[in-house]
N, C-alpha and C positions, 0 to 999 in steps of 0.2 A: 668151378665157380668163376663167373665172369669178373673181369677187372673192376667193373663199376660197383661190385658188391664187396670189395676188399678195402680195408683201411690200411694204407701203405706208409704214409708219411709219419715220421717221428713226432711231428707237431700235433697231428691228429690223435696219435696214441696218448701223448701226454695230456692233451686237453680232455679226452674221455676219462682218463684215470684220475686226473686232479679235480675235475668239476662234476663228474658223473657219480651215480650211485653204484653200489656193488652188492652182489650176493656171492656166497662161497659155500663150498662143502669140502669134503676130504680130497676131491680130485680136481676141482676147477675153482678158479676165481673169475667171475664174469662182471666186468664193469660195463655199464650201459648209460647212454645219454640220449636225449631227444635230439634228432638230427634235422637238418633243413631239407633233406631229400625225401622223395616219396617211397623210398625203398630202404631196406636195412643194409648196413655194411658191417663187415666182420674183420677183426684183426686177431691173429693168433700168435701167441708168444710161448716159447718153451725155453727155459733158462739154460744157459751154458753149463751150469752146475750139474745138470741131469745127464749130460752126455755129449758126445762129439756131434759134428754137423750131420752125419748120416743118421744118427739116432734122433736128433731133433727134427729133421725133415720127415722122417718116417712117422713120428707122432703128429706133426703138423698135417700131413696128408690124411691120417686117420681122423683127426678132428675136423678137417675141412670136409671130408666125406660125410661125417655125422651132421654137420651144419647144412650141407646140401640136401640131405634127406629130410631135414626138419624145417628148412627155410620157409616153406609155404605156410606153415602154421605159426611162425614167429611174427609178432606185431611189427608193422612197418614204421618208418620214420624214426628208427633208433640205430645208433652206432654201438657196436659191441666190441669189447676187447676180451678175448678168452685166454686165460693164462693157465697152463697146465701145472699141476702140483705133483710132487714126488710120489705120492701114494697111487697115482694112476699107472705107474710102470707095470705093476703086476696084474692089471685088469685085462680081461678079454675085451674084444671089440663090443660085444653085446652089453657088457657091464659099463663100458665107457658111454655107450648110447643111453642106457638107463639113467646113469648119473647126470648126464647132460640134460635129458628130458625133464628130470625131476627139478633140476635147478632152474631151467627155463620156465617151468610151471610156477615156481616160486616168484620169479620175476614178473610174470604176467599177473599174478594175484596182487602184487604190489607190496 
């Protein structure tokens, strides 16, 4: 994922979470907010409670890969913060993808 598609700053994360809408399921919480850019940006968060840095980075890479595969069909002009939940630990990559797609479809529907 290119740098311009990533939400990095803590200020942006907080703004999206505090003022944006959200959808959730057993595996993800996705906060989203209309952005000023012509493209979508994504921030990914995995709690320290779930595991050490190696574990967290492993799951961030998986989520980033899923977002890259799905990014073309995601509506533009939105910022997203994707938070992993504990129930996702036992899922296969395909199940992680299905759960993400289903949640993004709910967001697109409104």
